[in-house]
C-alpha positions as CSV (number, residue, x, y, z in Angstrom):
1,X,29.9,26.0,17.3
2,X,31.8,29.2,16.2
3,X,29.3,31.4,18.1
4,X,30.0,29.4,21.3
5,X,33.8,29.8,20.9
6,X,33.5,33.5,20.6
7,X,31.1,33.9,23.5
8,X,32.9,31.7,25.9
9,X,35.1,28.6,26.3
10,X,34.9,25.7,23.8
11,X,32.4,22.9,24.6
12,X,33.4,19.3,25.1
13,X,31.2,16.2,25.2
14,X,31.4,16.4,28.9
15,X,30.2,19.9,28.9
16,X,27.3,18.9,26.6
17,X,26.2,16.1,28.9
18,X,26.4,18.5,31.9
19,X,24.4,21.0,30.0
20,X,21.7,18.5,29.1
21,X,21.3,17.4,32.8
22,X,20.8,21.0,33.8
23,X,17.1,21.6,34.4
24,X,16.9,25.4,34.3
25,X,18.9,28.5,33.2
26,X,20.9,28.9,36.4
27,X,22.0,25.2,36.3
28,X,22.9,25.6,32.6
29,X,25.2,28.5,33.4
30,X,26.7,26.7,36.4
31,X,27.2,23.6,34.4
32,X,29.6,25.3,32.1
33,X,32.0,26.2,34.9
34,X,33.4,29.3,36.5
35,X,33.9,31.0,33.2
36,X,30.2,32.1,33.3
37,X,29.5,33.8,36.6
38,X,26.8,36.3,37.5
39,X,29.4,39.1,37.4
40,X,30.5,38.1,33.9
41,X,27.0,37.7,32.8
42,X,26.1,41.2,33.8
43,X,29.2,42.5,32.0
44,X,28.3,40.6,28.8
45,X,24.7,41.8,28.8
46,X,25.8,45.2,27.6
47,X,28.0,43.7,24.8
48,X,25.3,41.5,23.4
49,X,27.3,38.3,23.9
50,X,25.2,36.9,26.7
51,X,21.9,36.8,24.8
52,X,23.7,34.8,22.1
53,X,25.2,32.4,24.7
54,X,21.8,32.0,26.3
55,X,19.9,31.3,23.1
56,X,22.6,28.8,22.0
57,X,22.5,26.9,25.2
58,X,18.7,26.9,25.2
59,X,18.6,25.5,21.6
60,X,21.2,22.9,22.7
61,X,19.1,21.8,25.6
62,X,15.9,21.5,23.4
63,X,17.8,19.6,20.7
64,X,19.2,17.1,23.2
65,X,15.8,16.6,24.8
66,X,14.2,15.9,21.5
67,X,17.0,13.5,20.6
68,X,16.6,11.7,23.9
69,X,12.8,11.3,23.3
70,X,13.5,9.9,19.9
71,X,15.9,7.4,21.2
72,X,13.6,6.4,24.1
73,X,10.8,5.8,21.6
74,X,13.0,3.7,19.4
75,X,14.0,1.6,22.4
76,X,10.4,1.1,23.5
77,X,9.3,0.2,20.0
78,X,11.1,-3.0,19.3
79,X,10.0,-3.0,15.7
80,X,11.3,0.6,15.1
81,X,14.4,-0.6,13.2
82,X,12.3,-3.1,11.2
83,X,9.8,-0.4,10.2
84,X,12.6,1.8,9.0
85,X,14.1,-1.1,7.1
86,X,10.8,-1.9,5.4
87,X,10.4,1.7,4.4
88,X,13.9,1.8,3.0
89,X,13.4,-1.4,1.1
90,X,10.2,0.0,-0.4
91,X,11.9,3.1,-1.6
92,X,14.8,1.2,-3.1
93,X,12.5,-1.2,-4.9
94,X,10.5,1.7,-6.2
95,X,13.6,3.4,-7.6
96,X,14.7,0.1,-9.3
97,X,11.3,-0.2,-10.8
98,X,11.1,3.4,-12.1
99,X,14.7,3.3,-13.3
100,X,14.0,0.2,-15.4
101,X,10.5,1.2,-16.6
102,X,11.6,2.0,-20.1
103,X,14.3,-0.7,-20.4
104,X,12.0,-3.2,-22.2
105,X,8.9,-2.8,-24.3
106,X,7.5,-6.3,-23.9
107,X,5.5,-7.4,-20.9
108,X,4.1,-10.7,-19.7
109,X,1.3,-11.5,-17.2
110,X,-1.0,-8.7,-18.1
111,X,-3.8,-10.5,-16.4
112,X,-2.2,-9.5,-13.1
113,X,-3.2,-5.9,-13.8
114,X,-6.9,-6.6,-13.9
115,X,-8.4,-5.8,-10.5
116,X,-10.5,-8.2,-8.4
117,X,-13.6,-7.7,-6.2
118,X,-16.7,-5.8,-7.2
119,X,-16.4,-3.5,-4.2
120,X,-13.0,-2.2,-5.2
121,X,-13.8,-1.9,-8.9
122,X,-17.1,-0.1,-8.1
123,X,-15.0,2.5,-6.3
124,X,-13.0,3.1,-9.5
125,X,-10.1,0.9,-8.2
126,X,-9.1,3.5,-5.7
127,X,-8.5,0.9,-3.0
128,X,-4.8,0.8,-2.0
129,X,-5.5,2.9,1.1
130,X,-9.0,1.3,1.8
131,X,-7.9,-2.4,1.6
132,X,-9.8,-3.8,4.5
133,X,-11.5,-6.9,3.2
134,X,-10.4,-10.3,1.9
135,X,-9.4,-8.9,-1.6
136,X,-6.7,-6.9,0.1
137,X,-4.3,-9.7,-0.8
138,X,-4.5,-8.2,-4.3
139,X,-5.0,-4.5,-3.6
140,X,-2.7,-4.1,-0.6
141,X,-1.5,-7.1,1.5
142,X,-1.0,-4.9,4.6
143,X,-4.8,-4.5,4.8
144,X,-5.7,-8.1,5.7
145,X,-4.8,-7.3,9.3
146,X,-8.2,-5.6,9.5
147,X,-9.8,-9.0,9.3
148,X,-10.6,-10.3,12.8
149,X,-12.6,-13.2,11.5
150,X,-12.1,-15.8,8.7
151,X,-13.4,-14.5,5.4
152,X,-13.9,-16.3,2.1
153,X,-14.6,-14.5,-1.2
154,X,-15.5,-15.7,-4.7
155,X,-15.4,-13.3,-7.7
156,X,-16.1,-13.6,-11.4
157,X,-15.8,-11.0,-14.2
158,X,-17.5,-11.1,-17.6
159,X,-15.0,-9.5,-19.9
160,X,-15.3,-8.6,-23.6
161,X,-14.3,-11.1,-26.3
162,X,-15.7,-14.0,-24.2
163,X,-12.9,-13.7,-21.7
164,X,-13.7,-14.7,-18.1
165,X,-11.6,-13.9,-15.0
166,X,-12.2,-15.9,-11.7
167,X,-10.7,-15.0,-8.3
168,X,-11.1,-16.8,-5.0
169,X,-9.5,-15.8,-1.7
170,X,-9.6,-16.5,2.1
171,X,-8.0,-14.7,5.0
172,X,-7.5,-16.2,8.5
173,X,-5.5,-16.0,11.7
174,X,-4.3,-18.8,13.9
175,X,-3.1,-18.8,17.5
176,X,-0.1,-20.9,16.5
177,X,1.3,-18.3,14.1
178,X,1.6,-14.5,14.5
179,X,0.0,-12.1,12.1
180,X,-2.8,-12.6,9.5
181,X,-2.6,-15.0,6.6
182,X,-4.3,-15.2,3.2
183,X,-4.5,-17.5,0.2
184,X,-5.8,-16.7,-3.2
185,X,-6.2,-18.2,-6.7
186,X,-6.9,-16.4,-10.0
187,X,-7.5,-17.6,-13.5
188,X,-8.1,-16.0,-16.9
189,X,-9.8,-18.3,-19.3
190,X,-11.3,-18.2,-22.8
191,X,-13.0,-20.6,-25.1
192,X,-10.9,-22.8,-27.3
193,X,-9.7,-20.9,-30.4
194,X,-9.7,-22.1,-34.0
195,X,-6.2,-22.3,-35.4
196,X,-5.8,-20.2,-38.6
197,X,-2.8,-19.9,-41.0
198,X,-1.9,-17.7,-43.9
199,X,-2.8,-20.6,-46.2
200,X,-5.9,-21.6,-44.4
201,X,-7.5,-18.4,-43.1
202,X,-10.8,-20.2,-42.5
203,X,-9.3,-22.6,-40.0
204,X,-7.4,-25.8,-39.9
205,X,-10.0,-27.7,-37.9
206,X,-7.6,-27.7,-35.0
207,X,-8.1,-25.8,-31.8
208,X,-5.8,-24.4,-29.1
209,X,-6.2,-23.1,-25.6
210,X,-4.9,-20.0,-24.0
211,X,-5.1,-18.9,-20.3
212,X,-3.2,-17.7,-17.3
213,X,-3.5,-18.6,-13.6
214,X,-1.8,-17.7,-10.3
215,X,-1.8,-18.9,-6.7
216,X,-0.9,-16.5,-3.9
217,X,0.1,-16.7,-0.3
218,X,-0.3,-13.5,1.8
219,X,1.1,-12.6,5.2
220,X,0.7,-9.3,7.1
221,X,1.2,-8.1,10.6
222,X,0.9,-5.0,12.8
223,X,4.2,-3.3,13.6
224,X,2.7,-0.5,15.7
225,X,-0.9,0.3,16.6
226,X,-1.1,2.4,13.4
227,X,1.3,0.8,11.0
228,X,1.0,-2.6,9.2
229,X,2.9,-4.2,6.3
230,X,2.2,-7.2,4.2
231,X,3.6,-9.4,1.4
232,X,2.0,-11.6,-1.2
233,X,4.0,-14.2,-3.1
234,X,2.5,-15.4,-6.4
235,X,3.2,-18.6,-8.4
236,X,2.2,-17.8,-12.0
237,X,1.5,-20.0,-14.9
238,X,0.9,-18.6,-18.4
239,X,0.1,-20.8,-21.4
240,X,-0.6,-20.4,-25.1
241,X,-1.2,-23.4,-27.3
242,X,1.7,-25.8,-26.6
243,X,3.9,-23.0,-25.0
244,X,3.9,-22.3,-21.3
245,X,6.0,-20.5,-18.7
246,X,6.1,-20.4,-14.9
247,X,7.5,-17.6,-12.7
248,X,7.1,-15.9,-9.3
249,X,6.0,-12.4,-8.5
250,X,5.7,-10.4,-5.3
251,X,3.4,-7.7,-4.0
252,X,4.5,-5.6,-1.0
253,X,2.2,-3.1,0.8
254,X,2.1,-0.6,3.7
255,X,-0.7,1.1,5.4
256,X,-0.4,3.9,8.0
257,X,-3.5,4.9,9.9
258,X,-3.1,8.6,10.6
259,X,-5.8,8.7,13.3
260,X,-7.7,11.8,12.0
261,X,-11.2,11.3,10.5
262,X,-10.4,7.6,9.8
263,X,-7.6,8.8,7.4
264,X,-5.3,6.1,6.0
265,X,-2.2,6.3,3.8
266,X,-1.5,3.2,1.6
267,X,1.4,2.3,-0.6
268,X,2.1,-0.8,-2.7
269,X,4.5,-2.3,-5.2
270,X,2.7,-4.9,-7.3
271,X,3.9,-7.7,-9.5
272,X,7.6,-7.3,-8.8
273,X,9.5,-10.1,-10.5
274,X,12.2,-11.2,-12.9
275,X,11.9,-11.3,-16.7
276,X,10.4,-14.4,-18.2
277,X,11.2,-16.1,-21.5
278,X,8.1,-16.9,-23.5
279,X,8.8,-18.6,-26.9
280,X,12.4,-17.4,-26.7
281,X,11.4,-13.8,-26.2
282,X,12.3,-12.0,-23.0
283,X,9.4,-10.1,-21.3
284,X,9.1,-8.1,-18.1
285,X,6.5,-8.4,-15.4
286,X,3.9,-5.5,-15.4
287,X,5.3,-4.0,-12.1
288,X,3.1,-1.2,-10.7
289,X,3.7,1.3,-7.9
290,X,0.6,2.8,-6.1
291,X,0.1,5.3,-3.3
292,X,-3.2,6.5,-2.1
293,X,-5.2,8.2,0.7
294,X,-8.7,7.4,2.1
295,X,-10.8,9.2,4.6
296,X,-14.2,8.9,6.4
297,X,-15.7,12.0,4.7
298,X,-18.9,11.6,6.7
299,X,-20.0,9.3,9.5
300,X,-23.0,9.9,11.7
301,X,-25.6,7.4,12.9
302,X,-26.5,4.8,10.3
303,X,-24.9,6.9,7.5
304,X,-21.2,6.6,6.4
305,X,-19.4,8.1,3.4
306,X,-15.9,6.8,2.5
307,X,-13.7,8.7,0.0
308,X,-10.5,7.5,-1.6
309,X,-8.0,8.5,-4.2
310,X,-4.7,7.1,-5.5
311,X,-1.9,7.6,-7.9
312,X,-0.4,4.7,-9.9
313,X,2.8,4.5,-11.9
314,X,2.9,1.4,-14.1
315,X,6.1,0.2,-15.7
316,X,4.4,-0.3,-19.1
317,X,2.2,2.8,-19.4
318,X,1.8,6.4,-18.3
319,X,0.8,7.6,-14.8
320,X,-2.8,7.2,-13.8
321,X,-5.3,8.4,-11.1
322,X,-8.2,6.6,-9.5
323,X,-10.9,8.3,-7.4
324,X,-13.9,6.7,-5.7
325,X,-16.5,6.9,-3.0
326,X,-18.7,4.5,-1.0
327,X,-21.9,5.3,0.8
328,X,-23.1,2.8,3.4
329,X,-26.4,2.7,5.2
330,X,-26.5,0.9,8.5
331,X,-23.7,-1.4,7.3
332,X,-26.4,-3.2,5.2
333,X,-26.7,-1.4,1.9
334,X,-23.9,0.2,-0.1
335,X,-23.7,2.4,-3.2
336,X,-20.4,3.1,-4.9
337,X,-19.0,5.2,-7.7
338,X,-15.6,6.0,-9.1
339,X,-13.6,7.0,-12.1
340,X,-10.3,5.7,-13.7
341,X,-8.4,8.8,-15.0
342,X,-5.9,8.6,-17.9
343,X,-6.6,4.9,-18.6
344,X,-6.6,3.6,-22.2
345,X,-10.1,2.0,-21.9
346,X,-11.4,2.1,-18.3
347,X,-13.5,5.1,-17.3
348,X,-16.6,5.4,-15.2
349,X,-17.4,2.7,-12.6
350,X,-20.2,2.1,-10.1
351,X,-21.6,-0.6,-8.0
352,X,-23.9,-1.7,-5.2
353,X,-23.6,-4.1,-2.3
354,X,-25.6,-5.8,0.5
355,X,-24.6,-7.4,3.8
356,X,-26.8,-9.8,5.8
357,X,-26.1,-11.2,9.3
358,X,-26.5,-14.9,9.4
359,X,-25.7,-15.2,13.1
360,X,-24.1,-13.2,15.8
361,X,-20.6,-14.0,14.5
362,X,-21.1,-14.5,10.8
363,X,-22.5,-12.6,7.8
364,X,-22.8,-13.0,4.0
365,X,-22.4,-10.3,1.4
366,X,-23.1,-9.7,-2.3
367,X,-21.4,-7.0,-4.4
368,X,-21.9,-6.0,-8.0
369,X,-19.9,-3.5,-10.1
370,X,-20.2,-2.2,-13.7
371,X,-17.2,-0.7,-15.5
372,X,-17.1,1.3,-18.8
373,X,-14.3,-0.1,-21.0
374,X,-14.7,2.4,-23.9
375,X,-14.6,0.9,-27.3
376,X,-14.2,-2.5,-25.8
377,X,-17.7,-2.4,-24.2
378,X,-18.3,-2.9,-20.6
379,X,-17.5,-5.4,-17.8
380,X,-19.7,-6.9,-15.1
381,X,-18.3,-8.1,-11.8
382,X,-19.9,-10.2,-9.1
383,X,-18.6,-11.0,-5.7
384,X,-19.9,-13.3,-2.9
385,X,-18.3,-12.9,0.6
386,X,-18.8,-15.0,3.7
387,X,-17.3,-14.2,7.1
388,X,-17.4,-16.2,10.3
């Protein structure tokens, strides 16, 4: 404002309002009163003060017009404040998670970090920005809004050491409630284990069980035509022999559809929860922050190529990258491939999928994925989907 004070009289709020209402240069000059008249303008042109005054007033007008457009957009978009609140909440939660990442070296609920769905795993787990099917409740809750029909999915994983992971989920919408809803259940199981002690290393003829399970409820909704957000609440049970613990964890995700070449930006905080005490030992949940980008790299006729990449920051390990692609032919046959970068065991992944129409409003799909686990061997994943 110092330039304005040197070039002419000081500006008040009334002057600014008058200046904004002026619709051209002449009106701007007239709006600021008799101190700026044609005769004075001509006199100041030689001294160089008028060009400064003119540029300042022009910038003021442009700034006020932009501010007015922003305010108008905020008023028209009823969810504007809520969207900003959600973004702020995500940033704060991320800062808390990153700040406390090294506070503890013991973590519980590791089964929550194992991905679900053969399609996503076949793409190298680069799915936080894709997230458009029933497994989105795990990968990014904001993605279930893409489901316009009820969808049911059943998944199984053959893991090394005779460990099996099962996952089932369903998404649906109802005219009685806004948004899109989802439910899910997950379990990690293994065969009964023989109890061994230091005095009886061959076994005591007693057996014990170990396993984990969770039940989730997902809700997501559109806030604008391009932006959606979702939340999944998990009830978790973890057991080992005669010890068990129950807790809650939350997943929160956002997806923004950029509108260029099918580009989407996804972000998610996963397994956010309090510490749990297992056998009198305090452990943290394996909280994970992910952000990713997906794009329709090629789409013409019956051919489509989807590319995706994401960055992950786990609280119990170093940062990681995931990249993947999916080629689809006529929405019937799919080939996928991806890679897990900087992981302890996971590496290359690939998979295939098929979709069959069972009626005009329903279809059934089958997906398979193979994943290299390094010295642990390999994992096979199978998924069966039904939409109606």
